[in-house]
VEXFIPA-980615 format. One record per atom (N, C-alpha, C): residue number from 0; residue in three letters; atom name; x, y, z. Coordinates in pm, 1 decimal, always signed. Example, Ala and Ser with C-alpha at 12.3 -4.5 7.8 and 13.67 -1.06 7.14 Angstrom:
     n   res   atom       east      north         up
     0   Ala      N    +1319.0     -569.0     +780.0
     0   Ala     CA    +1230.0     -450.0     +780.0
     0   Ala      C    +1320.0     -330.0     +780.0
     1   Ser      N    +1285.0     -225.0     +708.0
     1   Ser     CA    +1367.0     -106.0     +714.0
     1   Ser      C    +1290.0       +3.0     +787.0
//
This chain:
     n   res   atom       east      north         up
     0   Unk      N   +11108.8   +11180.4    +4568.7
     0   Unk     CA   +11125.9   +11157.7    +4678.5
     0   Unk      C   +11142.9   +11299.8    +4781.2
     1   Unk      N   +11062.1   +11321.1    +4913.4
     1   Unk     CA   +11089.9   +11456.5    +4959.9
     1   Unk      C   +11224.6   +11436.4    +5053.6
     2   Unk      N   +11272.8   +11549.3    +5088.2
     2   Unk     CA   +11353.5   +11556.6    +5197.7
     2   Unk      C   +11292.6   +11521.8    +5334.6
     3   Unk      N   +11388.7   +11483.0    +5392.1
     3   Unk     CA   +11346.7   +11428.3    +5560.6
     3   Unk      C   +11411.6   +11528.2    +5621.4
     4   Unk      N   +11299.0   +11595.1    +5689.9
     4   Unk     CA   +11328.9   +11717.8    +5774.3
     4   Unk      C   +11439.2   +11667.1    +5906.1
     5   Unk      N   +11350.4   +11566.2    +5982.2
     5   Unk     CA   +11360.4   +11545.2    +6098.3
     5   Unk      C   +11515.4   +11489.9    +6096.6
     6   Unk      N   +11569.8   +11437.9    +5973.5
     6   Unk     CA   +11727.8   +11350.2    +5949.1
     6   Unk      C   +11810.7   +11459.8    +5924.9
     7   Unk      N   +11779.1   +11592.9    +5861.7
     7   Unk     CA   +11829.1   +11706.6    +5850.2
     7   Unk      C   +11876.5   +11780.1    +5976.5
     8   Unk      N   +11772.1   +11785.1    +6050.0
     8   Unk     CA   +11769.5   +11872.8    +6190.6
     8   Unk      C   +11849.8   +11805.4    +6232.3
     9   Unk      N   +11872.6   +11681.7    +6290.1
     9   Unk     CA   +11944.0   +11583.6    +6388.8
     9   Unk      C   +12077.1   +11576.8    +6320.7
    10   Unk      N   +12103.5   +11636.1    +6204.4
    10   Unk     CA   +12240.0   +11653.4    +6162.1
    10   Unk      C   +12255.5   +11777.6    +6199.9
    11   Unk      N   +12200.2   +11870.1    +6173.4
    11   Unk     CA   +12262.6   +12012.5    +6190.8
    11   Unk      C   +12281.1   +12044.7    +6347.2
    12   Unk      N   +12158.2   +11950.4    +6457.8
    12   Unk     CA   +12230.1   +11978.3    +6596.6
    12   Unk      C   +12322.3   +11906.6    +6627.6
    13   Unk      N   +12372.9   +11809.8    +6570.7
    13   Unk     CA   +12497.2   +11705.9    +6605.3
    13   Unk      C   +12636.9   +11782.2    +6570.8
    14   Unk      N   +12641.3   +11833.8    +6416.2
    14   Unk     CA   +12736.1   +11895.9    +6382.7
    14   Unk      C   +12768.0   +12048.4    +6404.2
    15   Unk      N   +12665.9   +12131.0    +6393.3
    15   Unk     CA   +12644.8   +12286.8    +6376.3
    15   Unk      C   +12627.7   +12325.3    +6547.6
    16   Unk      N   +12596.0   +12281.6    +6643.5
    16   Unk     CA   +12594.0   +12296.9    +6751.2
    16   Unk      C   +12647.4   +12233.3    +6914.0
    17   Unk      N   +12785.2   +12281.1    +6890.1
    17   Unk     CA   +12855.6   +12194.6    +6990.0
    17   Unk      C   +12878.7   +12306.3    +7107.0
    18   Unk      N   +12823.9   +12398.0    +7141.0
    18   Unk     CA   +12813.8   +12487.6    +7219.9
    18   Unk      C   +12726.5   +12472.6    +7327.0
    19   Unk      N   +12715.4   +12540.7    +7436.3
    19   Unk     CA   +12620.4   +12510.0    +7546.7
    19   Unk      C   +12588.6   +12664.2    +7591.9
    20   Unk      N   +12397.1   +12718.3    +7597.3
    20   Unk     CA   +12432.0   +12838.6    +7597.8
    20   Unk      C   +12305.6   +12854.2    +7746.6
    21   Unk      N   +12271.1   +12948.2    +7778.2
    21   Unk     CA   +12188.3   +13012.9    +7846.1
    21   Unk      C   +12122.0   +13112.7    +7811.1
    22   Unk      N   +12020.9   +13118.9    +7792.6
    22   Unk     CA   +11925.1   +13219.3    +7739.5
    22   Unk      C   +11824.4   +13255.1    +7871.7
    23   Unk      N   +11815.2   +13430.4    +7901.7
    23   Unk     CA   +11780.3   +13470.5    +8000.6
    23   Unk      C   +11641.6   +13599.7    +7960.2
    24   Unk      N   +11564.8   +13590.7    +8028.3
    24   Unk     CA   +11466.5   +13710.3    +7982.8
    24   Unk      C   +11430.2   +13804.5    +8113.1
    25   Unk      N   +11454.2   +13921.6    +8103.8
    25   Unk     CA   +11433.3   +13998.4    +8244.4
    25   Unk      C   +11271.6   +14024.1    +8200.0
    26   Unk      N   +11220.7   +14037.9    +8356.8
    26   Unk     CA   +11088.2   +14040.4    +8356.5
    26   Unk      C   +11060.5   +14191.0    +8370.8
    27   Unk      N   +11141.6   +14278.7    +8392.5
    27   Unk     CA   +11128.5   +14453.0    +8367.1
    27   Unk      C   +10990.5   +14470.3    +8472.2
    28   Unk      N   +11063.3   +14393.5    +8589.9
    28   Unk     CA   +10912.3   +14399.9    +8690.1
    28   Unk      C   +11012.9   +14408.3    +8835.8
    29   Unk      N   +10937.0   +14497.8    +8923.1
    29   Unk     CA   +10997.7   +14484.3    +9057.2
    29   Unk      C   +10960.9   +14369.7    +9157.7
    30   Unk      N   +11027.2   +14365.7    +9250.2
    30   Unk     CA   +10964.5   +14259.9    +9341.8
    30   Unk      C   +10996.5   +14260.8    +9508.0
    31   Unk      N   +10924.9   +14255.6    +9578.7
    31   Unk     CA   +10966.1   +14297.1    +9722.9
    31   Unk      C   +11046.7   +14206.0    +9804.8
    32   Unk      N   +11156.1   +14265.8    +9824.1
    32   Unk     CA   +11285.3   +14214.7    +9914.1
    32   Unk      C   +11230.2   +14181.4   +10051.5
    33   Unk      N   +11192.4   +14030.6   +10122.7
    33   Unk     CA   +11157.6   +14090.2   +10249.3
    33   Unk      C   +11215.0   +14111.2   +10338.8
    34   Unk      N   +11345.8   +14105.7   +10319.8
    34   Unk     CA   +11437.1   +14113.0   +10424.8
    34   Unk      C   +11450.7   +14259.8   +10416.4
    35   Unk      N   +11457.9   +14351.3   +10334.8
    35   Unk     CA   +11484.8   +14477.3   +10368.8
    35   Unk      C   +11347.2   +14600.0   +10330.1
    36   Unk      N   +11281.8   +14534.6   +10235.6
    36   Unk     CA   +11120.7   +14604.2   +10220.3
    36   Unk      C   +11127.0   +14654.1   +10095.3
    37   Unk      N   +11251.8   +14660.8   +10028.2
    37   Unk     CA   +11301.1   +14742.3    +9911.9
    37   Unk      C   +11250.8   +14666.2    +9802.0
    38   Unk      N   +11196.2   +14764.9    +9695.1
    38   Unk     CA   +11164.4   +14722.3    +9605.0
    38   Unk      C   +11276.5   +14666.0    +9498.4
    39   Unk      N   +11298.8   +14574.4    +9449.4
    39   Unk     CA   +11424.9   +14529.0    +9393.2
    39   Unk      C   +11398.6   +14440.0    +9241.9
    40   Unk      N   +11473.2   +14463.8    +9162.1
    40   Unk     CA   +11449.3   +14391.3    +9007.0
    40   Unk      C   +11432.7   +14224.2    +9042.9
    41   Unk      N   +11314.2   +14204.5    +8958.9
    41   Unk     CA   +11295.1   +14046.0    +8964.1
    41   Unk      C   +11415.4   +13958.2    +8881.8
    42   Unk      N   +11449.3   +13843.6    +8978.0
    42   Unk     CA   +11574.9   +13764.8    +8883.6
    42   Unk      C   +11498.3   +13745.0    +8703.5
    43   Unk      N   +11599.5   +13736.2    +8615.7
    43   Unk     CA   +11576.1   +13714.4    +8468.6
    43   Unk      C   +11529.2   +13510.2    +8513.5
    44   Unk      N   +11434.4   +13522.0    +8409.0
    44   Unk     CA   +11342.2   +13390.3    +8405.8
    44   Unk      C   +11450.5   +13323.6    +8300.2
    45   Unk      N   +11477.6   +13186.1    +8316.2
    45   Unk     CA   +11579.6   +13106.3    +8254.9
    45   Unk      C   +11519.0   +13061.9    +8145.2
    46   Unk      N   +11523.5   +13107.2    +7984.6
    46   Unk     CA   +11419.0   +13043.6    +7859.3
    46   Unk      C   +11461.1   +12956.0    +7836.2
    47   Unk      N   +11613.8   +12897.2    +7848.5
    47   Unk     CA   +11669.7   +12830.2    +7740.9
    47   Unk      C   +11799.9   +12755.8    +7816.0
    48   Unk      N   +11882.9   +12641.1    +7803.5
    48   Unk     CA   +11986.1   +12629.9    +7880.2
    48   Unk      C   +12014.4   +12503.0    +7790.0
    49   Unk      N   +12093.5   +12505.9    +7692.9
    49   Unk     CA   +12105.6   +12392.8    +7611.0
    49   Unk      C   +12199.3   +12392.6    +7484.3
    50   Unk      N   +12200.9   +12293.7    +7381.6
    50   Unk     CA   +12297.2   +12310.3    +7304.8
    50   Unk      C   +12269.9   +12450.3    +7201.6
    51   Unk      N   +12420.9   +12474.5    +7124.6
    51   Unk     CA   +12393.2   +12590.6    +7046.2
    51   Unk      C   +12488.2   +12651.8    +6950.7
    52   Unk      N   +12471.9   +12677.1    +6855.6
    52   Unk     CA   +12627.5   +12710.8    +6784.5
    52   Unk      C   +12629.6   +12866.7    +6738.5
    53   Unk      N   +12718.9   +12936.4    +6760.4
    53   Unk     CA   +12740.1   +13061.1    +6754.8
    53   Unk      C   +12841.0   +13090.3    +6635.9
    54   Unk      N   +12825.0   +13177.6    +6524.8
    54   Unk     CA   +12920.5   +13185.9    +6403.3
    54   Unk      C   +12885.9   +13360.8    +6416.7
    55   Unk      N   +13029.4   +13385.8    +6390.4
    55   Unk     CA   +13053.4   +13505.2    +6349.0
    55   Unk      C   +12968.4   +13581.4    +6264.2
    56   Unk      N   +12941.6   +13670.6    +6208.6
    56   Unk     CA   +12859.3   +13754.5    +6068.1
    56   Unk      C   +12912.0   +13897.2    +6094.2
    57   Unk      N   +12955.1   +13935.4    +5959.9
    57   Unk     CA   +12977.8   +14082.2    +5968.5
    57   Unk      C   +12922.7   +14122.3    +5894.4
    58   Unk      N   +12829.0   +14271.3    +5901.7
    58   Unk     CA   +12743.1   +14353.0    +5855.2
    58   Unk      C   +12800.4   +14441.5    +5777.1
    59   Unk      N   +12808.7   +14500.7    +5651.8
    59   Unk     CA   +12851.2   +14619.2    +5604.6
    59   Unk      C   +12727.2   +14712.4    +5608.6
    60   Unk      N   +12734.2   +14823.1    +5659.4
    60   Unk     CA   +12646.6   +14916.4    +5683.0
    60   Unk      C   +12671.0   +15071.4    +5589.1
    61   Unk      N   +12596.9   +15123.8    +5525.6
    61   Unk     CA   +12596.0   +15245.0    +5460.3
    61   Unk      C   +12535.5   +15347.6    +5512.5
    62   Unk      N   +12584.6   +15478.9    +5520.2
    62   Unk     CA   +12480.5   +15544.4    +5577.8
    62   Unk      C   +12561.7   +15717.8    +5581.6
    63   Unk      N   +12478.1   +15795.0    +5626.4
    63   Unk     CA   +12577.9   +15922.8    +5592.5
    63   Unk      C   +12602.9   +15961.4    +5725.4
    64   Unk      N   +12742.9   +15961.7    +5740.6
    64   Unk     CA   +12817.0   +15967.7    +5866.7
    64   Unk      C   +12870.7   +16119.7    +5895.7
    65   Unk      N   +12884.7   +16176.2    +5815.1
    65   Unk     CA   +12964.4   +16335.5    +5832.5
    65   Unk      C   +12872.5   +16413.4    +5811.3
    66   Unk      N   +12897.8   +16573.2    +5835.3
    66   Unk     CA   +12825.0   +16667.2    +5822.9
    66   Unk      C   +12801.8   +16746.0    +5668.7
    67   Unk      N   +12880.9   +16657.5    +5590.9
    67   Unk     CA   +12921.0   +16720.2    +5463.1
    67   Unk      C   +12831.9   +16602.3    +5387.0
    68   Unk      N   +12749.8   +16528.4    +5449.8
    68   Unk     CA   +12671.1   +16416.9    +5373.3
    68   Unk      C   +12726.5   +16350.1    +5283.7
    69   Unk      N   +12853.6   +16283.8    +5341.7
    69   Unk     CA   +12897.6   +16175.4    +5228.3
    69   Unk      C   +12874.4   +16074.5    +5274.1
    70   Unk      N   +12843.8   +15943.6    +5212.1
    70   Unk     CA   +12846.6   +15815.4    +5281.6
    70   Unk      C   +12951.1   +15795.9    +5341.7
    71   Unk      N   +12911.4   +15717.6    +5440.5
    71   Unk     CA   +13047.8   +15659.3    +5494.0
    71   Unk      C   +13014.5   +15500.9    +5518.2
    72   Unk      N   +13084.5   +15398.9    +5493.4
    72   Unk     CA   +13058.0   +15253.1    +5539.3
    72   Unk      C   +13142.8   +15193.5    +5658.9
    73   Unk      N   +13062.4   +15123.5    +5737.8
    73   Unk     CA   +13139.0   +15057.3    +5849.1
    73   Unk      C   +13089.5   +14914.9    +5832.9
    74   Unk      N   +13171.9   +14836.8    +5898.7
    74   Unk     CA   +13146.9   +14721.8    +5928.4
    74   Unk      C   +13128.3   +14665.6    +6081.5
    75   Unk      N   +13059.8   +14602.2    +6127.4
    75   Unk     CA   +12973.8   +14552.6    +6245.4
    75   Unk      C   +12965.4   +14435.2    +6244.4
    76   Unk      N   +13051.8   +14405.1    +6365.1
    76   Unk     CA   +13064.2   +14261.5    +6375.4
    76   Unk      C   +12922.2   +14188.1    +6472.5
    77   Unk      N   +12844.9   +14097.9    +6442.4
    77   Unk     CA   +12741.1   +14041.6    +6487.0
    77   Unk      C   +12749.0   +13893.8    +6484.7
    78   Unk      N   +12646.9   +13827.1    +6548.2
    78   Unk     CA   +12656.3   +13684.9    +6552.7
    78   Unk      C   +12536.4   +13640.9    +6535.8
    79   Unk      N   +12561.5   +13498.1    +6467.5
    79   Unk     CA   +12417.7   +13402.6    +6465.7
    79   Unk      C   +12451.7   +13282.6    +6525.8
    80   Unk      N   +12311.4   +13282.4    +6610.5
    80   Unk     CA   +12316.1   +13146.9    +6700.6
    80   Unk      C   +12178.9   +13046.3    +6632.8
    81   Unk      N   +12240.1   +12941.9    +6618.8
    81   Unk     CA   +12177.9   +12869.4    +6555.7
    81   Unk      C   +12101.2   +12778.8    +6685.1
    82   Unk      N   +11961.0   +12724.3    +6687.2
    82   Unk     CA   +11950.6   +12646.7    +6812.3
    82   Unk      C   +11839.8   +12545.1    +6747.6
    83   Unk      N   +11824.9   +12445.0    +6822.5
    83   Unk     CA   +11712.0   +12297.7    +6780.2
    83   Unk      C   +11599.8   +12381.8    +6740.6
    84   Unk      N   +11509.4   +12298.8    +6669.1
    84   Unk     CA   +11400.4   +12357.4    +6646.9
    84   Unk      C   +11320.3   +12350.4    +6767.9
    85   Unk      N   +11355.0   +12261.4    +6874.0
    85   Unk     CA   +11273.2   +12265.9    +6983.3
    85   Unk      C   +11293.8   +12316.3    +7065.8
    86   Unk      N   +11364.8   +12416.5    +7061.6
    86   Unk     CA   +11382.2   +12552.1    +7165.1
    86   Unk      C   +11277.8   +12669.0    +7177.3
    87   Unk      N   +11259.8   +12683.0    +7285.0
    87   Unk     CA   +11158.7   +12801.1    +7261.1
    87   Unk      C   +11204.4   +12935.7    +7232.8
    88   Unk      N   +11108.0   +13018.2    +7164.5
    88   Unk     CA   +11115.2   +13107.1    +7087.9
    88   Unk      C   +11180.8   +13223.5    +7169.1
    89   Unk      N   +11248.1   +13313.6    +7147.4
    89   Unk     CA   +11373.4   +13398.9    +7174.1
    89   Unk      C   +11284.6   +13535.6    +7147.3
    90   Unk      N   +11314.9   +13620.1    +7233.6
    90   Unk     CA   +11262.9   +13759.1    +7230.2
    90   Unk      C   +11362.5   +13858.1    +7178.2
    91   Unk      N   +11372.7   +13954.3    +7123.7
    91   Unk     CA   +11469.1   +14070.4    +7138.1
    91   Unk      C   +11479.7   +14109.8    +7269.0
    92   Unk      N   +11609.1   +14162.7    +7313.3
    92   Unk     CA   +11662.0   +14178.7    +7416.3
    92   Unk      C   +11689.7   +14086.9    +7546.5
    93   Unk      N   +11654.6   +13948.6    +7497.4
    93   Unk     CA   +11683.1   +13823.6    +7587.7
    93   Unk      C   +11883.7   +13829.2    +7571.4
    94   Unk      N   +11906.8   +13765.8    +7686.6
    94   Unk     CA   +12023.7   +13770.9    +7686.5
    94   Unk      C   +12086.4   +13649.3    +7695.9
    95   Unk      N   +12199.8   +13616.8    +7613.5
    95   Unk     CA   +12280.2   +13492.9    +7624.0
    95   Unk      C   +12420.5   +13438.0    +7669.8
    96   Unk      N   +12433.9   +13379.4    +7717.9
    96   Unk     CA   +12572.3   +13353.7    +7780.5
    96   Unk      C   +12584.8   +13211.4    +7755.2
    97   Unk      N   +12758.0   +13215.9    +7707.9
    97   Unk     CA   +12785.8   +13085.6    +7636.3
    97   Unk      C   +12870.5   +13018.6    +7826.1
    98   Unk      N   +12808.7   +12905.1    +7777.0
    98   Unk     CA   +12850.9   +12822.8    +7931.5
    98   Unk      C   +12979.8   +12757.9    +7870.5
    99   Unk      N   +12948.6   +12665.9    +7777.7
    99   Unk     CA   +13085.7   +12586.9    +7721.1
    99   Unk      C   +13015.9   +12626.7    +7553.5
   100   Unk      N   +13200.9   +12587.7    +7526.4
   100   Unk     CA   +13212.0   +12604.1    +7369.5
   100   Unk      C   +13372.4   +12544.4    +7352.1
   101   Unk      N   +13342.8   +12499.5    +7204.1
   101   Unk     CA   +13498.6   +12438.5    +7172.2
   101   Unk      C   +13604.8   +12538.4    +7159.9
   102   Unk      N   +13553.1   +12698.2    +7094.2
   102   Unk     CA   +13646.4   +12756.6    +7140.9
   102   Unk      C   +13648.6   +12857.0    +7307.2
   103   Unk      N   +13763.1   +12781.0    +7346.5
   103   Unk     CA   +13733.9   +12823.6    +7499.7
   103   Unk      C   +13743.6   +12966.6    +7514.4
   104   Unk      N   +13775.5   +13084.0    +7470.4
   104   Unk     CA   +13783.7   +13229.6    +7467.3
   104   Unk      C   +13618.2   +13268.6    +7455.8
   105   Unk      N   +13491.8   +13194.6    +7379.2
   105   Unk     CA   +13387.3   +13198.3    +7378.0
   105   Unk      C   +13311.6   +13170.5    +7533.2
   106   Unk      N   +13385.3   +13104.2    +7620.3
   106   Unk     CA   +13298.7   +13104.5    +7742.0
   106   Unk      C   +13274.2   +13211.3    +7846.1
   107   Unk      N   +13160.4   +13240.5    +7895.1
   107   Unk     CA   +13173.5   +13346.2    +7973.2
   107   Unk      C   +13084.9   +13492.8    +7899.6
   108   Unk      N   +13118.0   +13513.8    +7754.2
   108   Unk     CA   +13067.2   +13589.2    +7654.6
   108   Unk      C   +12917.9   +13598.6    +7699.3
   109   Unk      N   +12878.7   +13706.2    +7644.2
   109   Unk     CA   +12741.3   +13754.6    +7651.8
   109   Unk      C   +12691.0   +13821.9    +7563.8
   110   Unk      N   +12563.6   +13824.6    +7490.1
   110   Unk     CA   +12508.9   +13829.6    +7374.7
   110   Unk      C   +12378.2   +13914.2    +7412.7
   111   Unk      N   +12363.1   +13988.0    +7319.4
   111   Unk     CA   +12173.8   +14056.4    +7342.7
   111   Unk      C   +12094.5   +13990.3    +7213.7
   112   Unk      N   +12011.1   +13929.3    +7221.5
   112   Unk     CA   +11912.5   +13884.9    +7085.0
   112   Unk      C   +11908.3   +14016.4    +7032.0
   113   Unk      N   +11925.6   +14049.8    +6920.7
   113   Unk     CA   +11890.5   +14169.6    +6834.2
   113   Unk      C   +11761.9   +14144.1    +6733.9
   114   Unk      N   +11725.4   +14063.4    +6723.9
   114   Unk     CA   +11610.9   +14062.0    +6580.4
   114   Unk      C   +11542.6   +13934.3    +6673.5
   115   Unk      N   +11406.6   +13911.1    +6643.6
   115   Unk     CA   +11361.2   +13775.4    +6647.5
   115   Unk      C   +11427.9   +13667.0    +6561.7
   116   Unk      N   +11398.0   +13532.3    +6595.7
   116   Unk     CA   +11445.0   +13413.1    +6509.5
   116   Unk      C   +11383.6   +13420.6    +6380.9
   117   Unk      N   +11435.4   +13360.3    +6302.8
   117   Unk     CA   +11400.8   +13377.5    +6181.3
   117   Unk      C   +11310.7   +13250.2    +6153.1
   118   Unk      N   +11223.3   +13246.9    +6081.4
   118   Unk     CA   +11108.2   +13119.3    +6050.8
   118   Unk      C   +11143.9   +13062.0    +5912.2
   119   Unk      N   +11116.6   +12940.8    +5883.9
   119   Unk     CA   +11103.2   +12946.5    +5724.1
   119   Unk      C   +11007.1   +12792.1    +5685.1
   120   Unk      N   +11001.3   +12782.1    +5554.9
   120   Unk     CA   +10880.3   +12715.1    +5515.1
   120   Unk      C   +10947.3   +12565.1    +5489.6
   121   Unk      N   +11044.3   +12536.1    +5545.1
   121   Unk     CA   +11128.6   +12419.3    +5552.8
   121   Unk      C   +11257.2   +12406.1    +5674.1
   122   Unk      N   +11160.7   +12421.3    +5804.7
   122   Unk     CA   +11254.3   +12476.7    +5890.3
   122   Unk      C   +11319.0   +12331.7    +5947.3
   123   Unk      N   +11447.2   +12364.6    +5979.8
   123   Unk     CA   +11555.5   +12242.0    +6020.7
   123   Unk      C   +11637.4   +12317.8    +6143.4
   124   Unk      N   +11610.9   +12380.1    +6173.5
   124   Unk     CA   +11690.1   +12468.8    +6278.0
   124   Unk      C   +11644.1   +12601.8    +6317.6
   125   Unk      N   +11673.2   +12696.5    +6393.8
   125   Unk     CA   +11651.5   +12793.8    +6441.8
   125   Unk      C   +11773.4   +12900.9    +6422.5
   126   Unk      N   +11753.5   +13020.6    +6357.3
   126   Unk     CA   +11877.2   +13137.8    +6352.4
   126   Unk      C   +11802.1   +13230.8    +6425.5
   127   Unk      N   +11924.9   +13309.4    +6513.0
   127   Unk     CA   +11864.4   +13406.2    +6607.4
   127   Unk      C   +11963.8   +13501.3    +6562.8
   128   Unk      N   +11980.3   +13661.9    +6557.3
   128   Unk     CA   +12089.8   +13752.3    +6539.0
   128   Unk      C   +12145.1   +13804.5    +6663.5
   129   Unk      N   +12229.3   +13819.6    +6694.7
   129   Unk     CA   +12312.3   +13844.6    +6836.1
   129   Unk      C   +12395.1   +13950.8    +6827.0
   130   Unk      N   +12378.4   +14047.8    +6913.6
   130   Unk     CA   +12509.4   +14188.3    +6942.2
   130   Unk      C   +12581.1   +14099.3    +7074.5
   131   Unk      N   +12713.6   +14125.8    +7035.5
   131   Unk     CA   +12791.0   +14110.2    +7151.3
   131   Unk      C   +12747.2   +14203.2    +7275.0
   132   Unk      N   +12750.6   +14170.4    +7423.9
   132   Unk     CA   +12729.4   +14256.2    +7508.0
   132   Unk      C   +12843.3   +14284.3    +7579.2
   133   Unk      N   +12912.9   +14175.6    +7641.8
   133   Unk     CA   +13018.2   +14149.8    +7709.7
   133   Unk      C   +13110.5   +14086.4    +7694.5
   134   Unk      N   +13240.8   +14101.4    +7701.8
   134   Unk     CA   +13338.3   +14029.0    +7632.4
   134   Unk      C   +13459.1   +13981.3    +7765.6
   135   Unk      N   +13449.2   +13931.0    +7858.1
   135   Unk     CA   +13486.2   +13879.8    +7974.9
   135   Unk      C   +13598.4   +13792.8    +7957.7
   136   Unk      N   +13692.0   +13795.9    +8014.2
   136   Unk     CA   +13832.2   +13718.3    +7993.9
   136   Unk      C   +13794.4   +13616.7    +8094.5
   137   Unk      N   +13818.5   +13480.6    +8049.5
   137   Unk     CA   +13802.1   +13408.9    +8147.1
   137   Unk      C   +13955.8   +13335.9    +8208.2
   138   Unk      N   +13977.9   +13347.8    +8352.0
   138   Unk     CA   +14075.1   +13290.1    +8410.0
   138   Unk      C   +14092.7   +13178.9    +8465.3
//
């Protein structure tokens, strides 16, 4: 009996994506401000505004970090964002704003999409890798 993909996807959305995010994309184009006559950056395009799950992920990186050629190991914080399959594809450098979260300290934080979303032969959710961009304290 084959696995029911849609049932697993519904379970993942209900239990692994408790937060709400907004994903925006810059257009990298300027537009004319009719009041001033100046060229100003176009407002970002809202790509997605709905449920997601944010999960911390530490990445160990080894590289030559000193002049004597010694290998240095560092740990970089990263994040995984889980999205429903129906979410549109995100692109590198898209911005993610946490609008609502179970963890109140996450609200207001912004992230940058660091890599294209992962794909799978048995898709039940989308996984996107993020880098923290801004950590604002919410008052």
